[in-house]
N, C-alpha and C positions, 0 to 999 in steps of 0.2 A: 412611367415606372423608372425610377432612378437605377442606373447601372451599378452593380456591386461587383467589385473585383475580388472574387473568391481566392484567387492565387495570392493577391496582396494581403488579404486577411490572415492567411496561414504563413505568410513570409516566404512564398515559393514563386517559381516562375513556371511557365507553361510546359516546361520539359520535365517537371518533377515526376518521379516514379510513384507507384502505389505505396511503397514503403516510406518514401519521403513524406507523403501526405499523411500517412498513419502516424508517423513519429511527430510531425509538426502538430497534428491535432491533439494527440495525447499530452504533449508538453504544454500547449496553450490552454487546453481544457482544465488541466490541474491548476495552472496559474490564475485563471479567471473564474474558477468555479464559485458559484454563489455562496456555498457553505464557508469558503475561505475569505469571501469579500461581502459579508452580509449587509453592510451599510454603503456599499459602493455601487451606485446605479450605473455608472459607466462600465464597471467591470461586468455587471450582469448583462448589459446590452452587448458588450464585447463577447461574452460567453455564448449568447444566442447567435451572433454572427459567425462565430467559430463553428458551432454545430451546424449551421446552415451551409457554410462553405464545405465542411466535411461531408455532409449528406449528399451534395452534388458531385464533388470531385472524387469521392471514394467509389462512386458508382460509374463504371465505364460508359454505359449508355448515356447517363445524364451528363457526364463530363464531355462526351463527344458533342452532344447537342449544345451545351454551354459554350464550348470552344467555337462552334460554328455560328450560333445565333445570338450569343451574348445575353442581354437581359430578357430577350424573348424566347429563351430556350424551352420554356415549359409549353410553348405553343408550336413547337417544331413540327409535330405530327400534323396539325391542322394546316400548316404552311405547305408541307410536302403533299398532302392530299389536294390542296388547292392547285399546286403546280401540276400534279398529275391530271387533274380535271381540266386544266387549261390546255394541256397537251392533247386531250381527247376532243375538246370543243373548239380548239383553234384560238385565235386572238380575240374572238368575239365575247368570251366570258369564262366563267368558272363553273360550268355544269349546274349543279344543284343550287348554286348561289346566284344564278341568273346571268344574263349577258349584258351587253352594253359596251364592252370594249375598253372600259376605263382602266382595267388592269391587264391589258393585252401584252405589255412588255415582259421580257424575261428577267425576273428578279434575281439578283446576285445576293450573296450573304451580306455585302456592304449596303444593299438597299433594304435589308430586312426590317430594320427598325422603323424606317419611314413607311414601309408597307403596312406594318402593324399599327402605326399611328393612325393611318387612314382606316385601317380595319377595325380598330377599337375606339377611335375617338375622332377621326377626321371627318367622318360622315359622308365620304364620297360614295359609299355603297351601303345602303341601309340594311341589306341582307346580312352583311357581316356583323353588324352591331347586335343582331339577335342571337348570335352564337354565344353560349355560356360555357365557361371553363371553370373547373374546380381549382381552388387555390393550391398553392404549394404545400406539400406535407413537410412538417418540421421534425427533426430528430434531436433528442436531447438525452443527457445522461444525469442520473441522480445517484449520489453516493449516500448510503445509509449503513449503520452498524448492524451486526448480527442481532443484537438485542432489540434494536428498533424494528427489525424485520420480524421479530417474534410476536409483536403486538400489532393489531390494526391501529393505525394512527393517521393523523392528517399532516400534510406538509403544504407549504406555500411555494409555488413554482412561478418564476417570472418569465413571461413570454411577450416580446415586443413591448416591454415596459408595463405590462399588465400582470397583476398578481392573480394566479389561479390556485384555488385551494383544492387539493386532491386528497383522496383517501387511499392510503397504501394498505392493502389487505395483509393480514398476518400470513406468514408462510411464503411470502414472495421469494423467488429464487434469484441467485446471482446470475446476471445476464438476461433475466426475463424482461420482456418489453410489453408495456400496456399502451393502448391507444385511447387518446382523448379526442373524440369526434368534434370537428368544427373549431379546434383551437390552433389550426395552422394558419397559413397565409390567406388573405382575403381572396374571394373568387373574382373572376373577370366577367364583366357584363351581367352582374347579378347571379353568377354561378355560386355554388356552395363553397364555403371556406374549406381549406385543407385540414388535415388532421395532425395532431401532435403525438409522436411516438416517444415514449420515455423508457429508456433502458436503465435498469437498476444495477448498480455495482455495490456489492455487499463486502465491507471490509472484514478481514480476518479478526477473530476474537481471541484474546489472550488465554482464555480458559477452555472454550468449547470449539470443536471442529464439527462442521456440518457435512453430512453425506446424505443427500436426499432429505428425508424427514427425520433421520436419526442424528443424534448428537453423540460426540465422543469426548471423553475427558480422562486425564490421568490424575490419580490422587495418591499422595504419599501416605504410606502406612508404616508406623514404627515397628521395629522388629519384635518387640514384646507382644503387641496386639496380634501381629501376624502369626506368631508361634502359639500363643495361648488363647487367641480368640478375644472377642470383645465387641465394642461398638465404635463407629466412626461417623461423624457428621460431615456430609458433603454438600456442595452447592449444586443446585439445579437452576434452570432458567426462571422458575417461578418460586424460588425460595430454597431453604435448607431442608434436608431430610437426614434422618439417623438410620444408618445401616448396621446390620449385624455382620460381624466378621467371623468366619469359621476358623477354628484352630488349625494351625499348620497351613495357612494360606500362602501359596507360592507367589513369587515375584512374577508379574505379568498376568495374574489371574483376572478374568473379566467378570463383572457383575452387570446384569441387564436390569434397568429400571423401566418397566412397562409404562408407556404413556407419559414419560418425562422428557421426551425429545421435542422436536420442532412441530409446530402446528401444521396440519395438512392444508395446503392452499385452497381457500374457499370451501372447506369442509369443517364447519364449526363443530367444536368438541372432539375432533380427531387429531391425534398427536402420534408422532413417531416415538422411538424409545431412546433412552440415554444409556450408553454403555460406559461403565467405569472400569478403567484398567488400574489395578493396584500396583504401585511401585514401592517395593520394600526399602525403607531407609535404614542403612546400616549406622549404628550409633558410633559417635566419635568422642574423643577426649575421655576415654574410659579411665577409671581409677585402677590402681593395681589390684584391688580386691575384685573389681568387676572383670578384669582380665583373667584373674585366677579362676573365677567362676566359669568363664567361657572355656578355659583350658580343661577344667574338670569335666565339663559337658563333652568336650571333644574326645576325651579319653574314656568316657563311660560307654 
């Protein structure tokens, strides 16, 4: 297994703080995001490496193991158990993995890679080769718009230069994570592959604001319709609707449209509400005649 320098990938050194890691990840993830580099395979590969590096270094426990064991960090627990077993059984062997004395020496972190080479491929101890380990879990981020999140749709995600077609359910929330079983790193010694965890980032929409399953929007209403009443056509996520406006509608008045909000996640046919806030638009560039009419109204 080739050693990957996660610190180098993020442009950091081993003394980097948690905030340093977070800032570096966010900057690089935006730079190499597949949506911004759709035809650049190198950028897509770099994006996956950035996510992998962040997944390890942002987790204190994983980072500690990585710093100590390098490329074999995922098998640190097995190594520690083996060392404990050696202490119990003496130099003659590793307890449940049998004796024989071939691994009787005290392994330091510098010897660790050689130790695992024999453990997983060198063949000096056949019992070790029977141990199966799950592959590494991958973490990735996918950016979509609010209007994309409104509909169930398919997206293509690139992992290790392989394209995976996934279905994004309608109503998915900002920050929500879904798991794709078996799409992580390969297992060791025939162990199962790791999983892929995709966290969704939903961009802000220029028209609608989402809170839970409800949507909010502000709509301008001319003064004459607000005073006299009438009709106003407004946008919703699934088209336009015509609303009746009551006479003497005040600025800031809210109108609730049942079932015109956001789809409820994995509850087909269920929707939140859309709340419209009327913003009364004051007329400008009035003629003298119009101004006089307003003066008459103010004095009546």
